[in-house]
LOKOLTI-574070 format. One line per 10 residues: number of its first residue (from 1); their letters; for each residue y, x, z of C-alpha. Coordinates in nm, 4 decimals, always signed. Last residue first. Example, Ala and Ser with C-alpha at 12.3 -4.5 7.8 and 13.67 -1.06 7.14 Angstrom:
! residues 2
2	sa	-0.1060:+1.3670:+0.7140; -0.4500:+1.2300:+0.7800
***
This chain:
! residues 336
336	krkwwstmrk	+0.8458:-1.0025:+1.5281; +0.5653:-1.1959:+1.6954; +0.5504:-1.4822:+1.4465; +0.5482:-1.2179:+1.1695; +0.2287:-1.0600:+1.3051; +0.0288:-1.3823:+1.2984; -0.1026:-1.4814:+1.6397; -0.4670:-1.3833:+1.6871; -0.3769:-1.0899:+1.9135; -0.2169:-1.3268:+2.1621
326	penapdptqn	-0.5393:-1.5162:+2.2185; -0.4682:-1.8904:+2.1987; -0.4670:-2.0498:+2.5424; -0.0884:-2.0889:+2.5531; -0.1079:-2.2628:+2.2162; -0.2952:-2.5529:+2.3847; -0.5081:-2.7259:+2.1232; -0.7854:-2.4637:+2.1299; -1.0481:-2.5977:+1.8881; -0.8073:-2.5112:+1.6100
316	lrfllqsrsa	-0.8604:-2.1410:+1.6873; -1.2363:-2.1757:+1.6437; -1.1968:-2.3606:+1.3157; -0.9551:-2.0938:+1.1921; -1.2033:-1.8202:+1.2858; -1.4908:-1.9950:+1.1103; -1.2778:-2.0405:+0.7989; -1.1753:-1.6732:+0.8041; -1.5378:-1.5620:+0.8358; -1.6336:-1.7822:+0.5426
306	elvmifedys	-1.3434:-1.6404:+0.3391; -1.4534:-1.2850:+0.4187; -1.8108:-1.3669:+0.3158; -1.7006:-1.5259:-0.0127; -1.4673:-1.2348:-0.0860; -1.7472:-0.9792:-0.0430; -1.9796:-1.1877:-0.2628; -1.7165:-1.2224:-0.5346; -1.6386:-0.8522:-0.5051; -1.9953:-0.7862:-0.6100
296	lfrdgpnkal	-2.3340:-0.6758:-0.4767; -2.2006:-0.6346:-0.1238; -2.2939:-0.3004:+0.0301; -2.6476:-0.1735:+0.0854; -2.6708:-0.0266:-0.2662; -2.3698:+0.1919:-0.1960; -2.5652:+0.3698:+0.0813; -2.3258:+0.4600:+0.3613; -2.2626:+0.0948:+0.4440; -1.8911:+0.0349:+0.4975
286	arclaestaq	-1.8767:-0.3001:+0.3154; -2.1777:-0.4051:+0.5259; -2.0104:-0.3030:+0.8500; -1.6931:-0.4854:+0.7462; -1.8799:-0.8113:+0.6873; -2.0780:-0.7769:+1.0117; -1.7615:-0.7334:+1.2180; -1.5913:-1.0257:+1.0468; -1.8871:-1.2550:+1.1186; -1.9234:-1.1337:+1.4778
276	siepvvqnpp	-1.5626:-1.2204:+1.5527; -1.3231:-0.9541:+1.6773; -1.2327:-1.0178:+2.0421; -1.4589:-0.7300:+2.1581; -1.2326:-0.4636:+2.0001; -1.4247:-0.1368:+1.9461; -1.7692:-0.2937:+1.9786; -1.6452:-0.5811:+1.7641; -1.5601:-0.3329:+1.4867; -1.9159:-0.1950:+1.4645
266	tlatyvhaqv	-1.9312:+0.1799:+1.5401; -2.0386:+0.3490:+1.2166; -2.3161:+0.6073:+1.2296; -2.2106:+0.9635:+1.1490; -2.3600:+1.1482:+0.8485; -2.1664:+1.0824:+0.5294; -1.8373:+0.9396:+0.6513; -1.8569:+1.1845:+0.9430; -1.8632:+1.4780:+0.7005; -1.5256:+1.3757:+0.5584
256	vedptpadfp	-1.3753:+1.3445:+0.9056; -1.5111:+1.6904:+0.9942; -1.3501:+1.8387:+0.6846; -1.0202:+1.6656:+0.7657; -1.0150:+1.8356:+1.1096; -1.0113:+1.7153:+1.4727; -1.2305:+1.4097:+1.4037; -1.1986:+1.0398:+1.3305; -1.4299:+0.7931:+1.1616; -1.3787:+0.4210:+1.1085
246	vhgtvahylt	-1.0003:+0.4559:+1.1562; -0.8791:+0.2935:+1.4770; -0.6419:+0.0020:+1.5470; -0.9397:-0.2338:+1.5370; -0.8267:-0.4935:+1.2795; -0.6114:-0.2671:+1.0609; -0.8409:+0.0357:+1.0733; -1.1465:-0.1732:+0.9842; -0.9480:-0.3386:+0.7014; -0.8713:+0.0036:+0.5516
236	aglsymdslf	-1.2307:+0.1221:+0.5928; -1.3567:-0.1930:+0.4175; -1.1043:-0.1359:+0.1379; -1.2288:+0.2226:+0.1038; -1.5898:+0.1003:+0.0907; -1.5016:-0.1584:-0.1752; -1.3266:+0.1108:-0.3791; -1.6497:+0.3132:-0.3657; -1.8515:+0.0025:-0.4555; -1.6450:-0.0238:-0.7751
226	teperkikep	-1.8379:+0.2819:-0.8918; -1.8419:+0.6563:-0.8246; -2.1383:+0.8634:-0.9357; -2.2390:+1.1218:-0.6719; -2.0150:+1.4131:-0.5819; -2.1351:+1.3969:-0.2172; -1.7839:+1.3167:-0.0973; -1.7496:+1.0405:-0.3550; -2.0871:+0.9032:-0.2485; -1.9650:+0.8878:+0.1128
216	avyyptgrtf	-1.6594:+0.6698:+0.0313; -1.3114:+0.7944:+0.1278; -1.1026:+0.5985:+0.3793; -1.0069:+0.8531:+0.6468; -1.0161:+1.1439:+0.3994; -0.7136:+1.0211:+0.1979; -0.7321:+1.0961:-0.1728; -0.6600:+1.4203:-0.3487; -0.9729:+1.5780:-0.2008; -1.1785:+1.2969:-0.3551
206	eateqeadtk	-1.1148:+1.4264:-0.7062; -1.2713:+1.7667:-0.6549; -1.5236:+1.7518:-0.9388; -1.3318:+1.5071:-1.1558; -1.5350:+1.2048:-1.2589; -1.5958:+1.1409:-1.6280; -1.4632:+0.8013:-1.7284; -1.7031:+0.5048:-1.7489; -1.5297:+0.2924:-1.4857; -1.1894:+0.3844:-1.6273
196	ralgfdvlkp	-0.9604:+0.5705:-1.3943; -0.7055:+0.5121:-1.1221; -0.5673:+0.8165:-0.9372; -0.1994:+0.7295:-0.9969; -0.2656:+0.3575:-0.9601; -0.0176:+0.3397:-0.6748; +0.0214:-0.0220:-0.5615; -0.1769:-0.3231:-0.4357; +0.0593:-0.5971:-0.3218; +0.0177:-0.8014:-0.0040
186	erdanfling	+0.2229:-1.1241:-0.0007; +0.4676:-1.1493:+0.2887; +0.7063:-1.3643:+0.0794; +0.9637:-1.0813:+0.0835; +0.7027:-0.8419:-0.0566; +0.4305:-0.6504:+0.1257; +0.2765:-0.3149:+0.0369; -0.0859:-0.2015:+0.0256; -0.1056:+0.1611:-0.0857; -0.0253:+0.3020:+0.2597
176	pkidchlmdh	-0.3185:+0.1134:+0.4116; -0.5682:+0.2956:+0.1870; -0.7391:+0.2396:-0.1490; -0.7189:+0.5516:-0.3655; -0.9797:+0.5303:-0.6441; -0.8292:+0.2250:-0.8214; -1.1262:+0.1701:-1.0531; -1.0727:+0.0127:-1.3950; -1.3045:-0.1568:-1.6424; -1.0539:-0.4413:-1.7010
166	klatdlaqai	-1.2824:-0.6778:-1.5077; -1.2814:-0.4081:-1.2397; -0.9027:-0.4341:-1.2091; -0.9322:-0.8107:-1.1586; -1.1998:-0.7524:-0.8939; -0.9682:-0.5044:-0.7236; -0.6977:-0.7726:-0.7024; -0.9473:-1.0240:-0.5620; -1.0534:-0.7675:-0.3006; -0.6829:-0.7170:-0.2216
156	kigvdlvdle	-0.6392:-1.0906:-0.1636; -0.9489:-1.1406:+0.0507; -0.8828:-0.8296:+0.2609; -0.5183:-0.9198:+0.3223; -0.6166:-1.2665:+0.4449; -0.8961:-1.1215:+0.6575; -0.6497:-0.8803:+0.8171; -0.4072:-1.1644:+0.8880; -0.6743:-1.3721:+1.0642; -0.7939:-1.0703:+1.2628
146	pllrlkeirt	-0.4479:-1.0138:+1.4070; -0.3295:-0.6570:+1.3481; -0.4026:-0.3467:+1.5536; -0.1626:-0.0676:+1.6517; +0.1355:-0.3064:+1.6154; +0.3973:-0.0683:+1.4729; +0.1712:+0.2004:+1.3280; -0.0648:-0.0643:+1.1891; +0.2321:-0.2411:+1.0348; +0.3537:+0.0850:+0.8818
136	dlsgqdalem	+0.0124:+0.1411:+0.7204; -0.0079:-0.2126:+0.5872; +0.3126:-0.1293:+0.4058; +0.6726:-0.2346:+0.4613; +0.8811:-0.5263:+0.3437; +1.0007:-0.3522:+0.0282; +0.7791:-0.5018:-0.2404; +0.9999:-0.5055:-0.5499; +0.8267:-0.5549:-0.8827; +0.8361:-0.2513:-1.1062
126	vlytegewed	+1.0555:-0.0070:-1.2938; +0.9091:+0.3395:-1.3600; +1.1320:+0.6417:-1.4031; +1.1820:+0.9696:-1.5842; +1.5351:+1.1077:-1.5453; +1.6579:+1.3607:-1.8030; +1.9429:+1.1445:-1.9277; +1.7183:+0.8403:-1.9508; +1.3394:+0.8199:-1.9608; +1.1417:+0.4956:-1.9475
116	ftyihiinth	+0.8570:+0.2910:-1.8045; +0.9094:-0.0836:-1.7846; +0.8347:-0.4013:-1.5921; +0.5203:-0.3170:-1.3933; +0.3897:-0.5889:-1.1608; +0.2370:-0.4850:-0.8276; -0.1158:-0.6171:-0.7941; -0.1615:-0.9094:-0.5549; -0.0521:-1.1863:-0.7909; -0.2665:-1.0455:-1.0713
106	nlkacaraer	-0.1929:-0.9263:-1.4234; -0.3340:-0.5829:-1.4944; -0.2581:-0.3851:-1.8085; +0.0770:-0.2666:-1.6669; -0.1029:-0.0973:-1.3760; -0.3005:+0.1378:-1.5977; -0.0083:+0.2056:-1.8299; +0.2324:+0.3002:-1.5510; -0.0228:+0.5104:-1.3629; -0.1232:+0.6922:-1.6799
96	cfnelanpet	+0.2408:+0.7654:-1.7601; +0.2832:+0.9311:-1.4198; -0.0363:+1.1284:-1.4726; +0.0832:+1.2458:-1.8152; +0.4192:+1.3426:-1.6671; +0.2444:+1.5632:-1.4101; -0.0095:+1.7070:-1.6593; +0.1011:+2.0653:-1.5866; +0.3774:+2.0929:-1.3232; +0.7386:+2.1201:-1.4386
86	liekktlkva	+0.7846:+1.7422:-1.4111; +0.7032:+1.7586:-1.0412; +1.0134:+1.9644:-0.9610; +1.2371:+1.6899:-1.0994; +1.0918:+1.4207:-0.8728; +0.9984:+1.1111:-1.0695; +1.2007:+0.8007:-0.9904; +1.0128:+0.4826:-0.8986; +1.2595:+0.1979:-0.9409; +1.1902:-0.1198:-0.7448
76	vyrelmtdwa	+1.3487:-0.4434:-0.8606; +1.6209:-0.6788:-0.7393; +1.7386:-0.9476:-0.9779; +2.0355:-1.0153:-1.2033; +1.8508:-1.0040:-1.5362; +2.0959:-0.7623:-1.7016; +2.2349:-0.5926:-1.3902; +1.8877:-0.5135:-1.2547; +1.9664:-0.4147:-0.8960; +1.7625:-0.1346:-0.7411
66	ryvtamggsg	+1.5576:-0.0646:-0.4281; +1.4467:+0.2940:-0.4694; +1.1104:+0.4686:-0.4817; +1.0838:+0.8481:-0.4757; +0.8291:+1.0324:-0.6871; +0.5433:+1.2781:-0.7104; +0.4503:+1.3660:-0.3528; +0.5678:+1.0398:-0.2043; +0.8952:+0.8768:-0.1042; +1.0042:+0.5402:+0.0277
56	vkarlefqrl	+1.2545:+0.2563:-0.0041; +1.5756:+0.4458:-0.0815; +1.8749:+0.2205:-0.1373; +2.1075:+0.1127:-0.4188; +1.9702:+0.2270:-0.7550; +2.1642:+0.0368:-1.0212; +1.9364:-0.0495:-1.3131; +2.0888:-0.1428:-1.6491; +2.0527:+0.2112:-1.7899; +1.9825:+0.4261:-1.4847
46	qmpmmiahgc	+2.2916:+0.4048:-1.2612; +2.2999:+0.5717:-0.9193; +2.4378:+0.4108:-0.6041; +2.5781:+0.6264:-0.3214; +2.3322:+0.5689:-0.0405; +2.3995:+0.4294:+0.3053; +2.1924:+0.5845:+0.5850; +2.1754:+0.3532:+0.8876; +2.4166:+0.4401:+1.1703; +2.4680:+0.0762:+1.2689
36	kkcpetalpp	+2.8423:+0.0148:+1.2344; +2.9835:+0.3332:+1.0787; +2.6930:+0.3447:+0.8345; +2.5746:+0.7026:+0.7858; +2.6497:+0.8596:+0.4435; +2.3912:+0.9278:+0.1769; +2.3680:+1.1136:-0.1545; +2.1758:+0.9259:-0.4269; +2.4627:+0.9734:-0.6774; +2.7138:+1.2416:-0.5710
26	ldgpiftkad	+2.9715:+1.1413:-0.3065; +3.3222:+1.1200:-0.4535; +3.3679:+0.7545:-0.3614; +3.3520:+0.8269:+0.0110; +3.1774:+0.5307:+0.1773; +3.3221:+0.1893:+0.2555; +3.1512:-0.0996:+0.4316; +3.0153:-0.4469:+0.3708; +2.7654:-0.5260:+0.6443; +2.4018:-0.5941:+0.5579
16	cgpctvmklp	+2.2927:-0.4286:+0.8886; +2.0459:-0.1636:+0.7668; +2.0809:-0.1831:+0.3899; +2.4596:-0.1281:+0.4291; +2.6450:-0.3005:+0.1466; +2.8814:-0.0883:-0.0612; +3.2555:-0.0491:-0.1094; +3.3594:+0.2791:-0.2689; +3.6374:+0.4985:-0.1384; +3.8499:+0.7679:-0.2988
6	rsaesm	+3.9523:+1.0552:-0.0689; +4.3230:+1.0548:+0.0271; +4.2763:+0.9964:+0.4017; +4.0067:+1.2630:+0.4343; +4.2371:+1.5214:+0.2764; +4.1479:+1.6751:-0.0576
***
């Protein structure tokens, strides 16, 4: 078939929002570069009432797409399981576990699950759309985030984890990549694939499936894991966001893991002097190597973060001239 006689389909480019045509005989999910901006334009794929329109991200088990719900006329995220994963033992069970675990939780800062289904050989999860990047991508872009924004994220994700704990659930994989943002810039906790009940038996090598830069020492030492392990991982995530550095770094993953257990933490305000003493102390306590030295509850952790945020706001309001305000304190979206 000649290029001129190929059927065309009009779609909207996710990169520049321009209406454009792509070859209508492209297979579903195949891409074609936008003639205006070069961004990859995807041939839509239909899953029941959901029209998958653009790829948002991909992980080991699944790929997430921005999709249009033709029944309710709203955008959603569709997490489509990779075909090769379904041949692995327990893969579908783990995917179902994630869907059920997250669906039980109702909190503004936990991604909402709408449905879990299978259609024409495709297994997929439909959830709230949060496609404005992750905390991880923001760290990559800005290197370090404003302290005020980091405290805001910390307070909200700690509240989300507290809600999970009230349902006897541990997340077990807190890291910057699992905190996404929606169009209203609200942080959303995602990926409950490693979540488990607080009284569930711990897998021997469970921590190796997580990310070594944020793993709690007791998890490394195969000691009982509690909500304090999630608190440590959140503290490590906030440390990375506010300083631009992970709490412990080393040439190999094994050395990083050992550093969590044996190497003393450098306080955040020794890495970035502009960080307030209150925030630095809060993160140091959340990152205490002995779980018993951390905050006794999420309520206490949240209270301290809120107090630090209030002190920081008061300090910033004492500087009436915006030109005198430290650049790093300006919210990230005001600098975009």
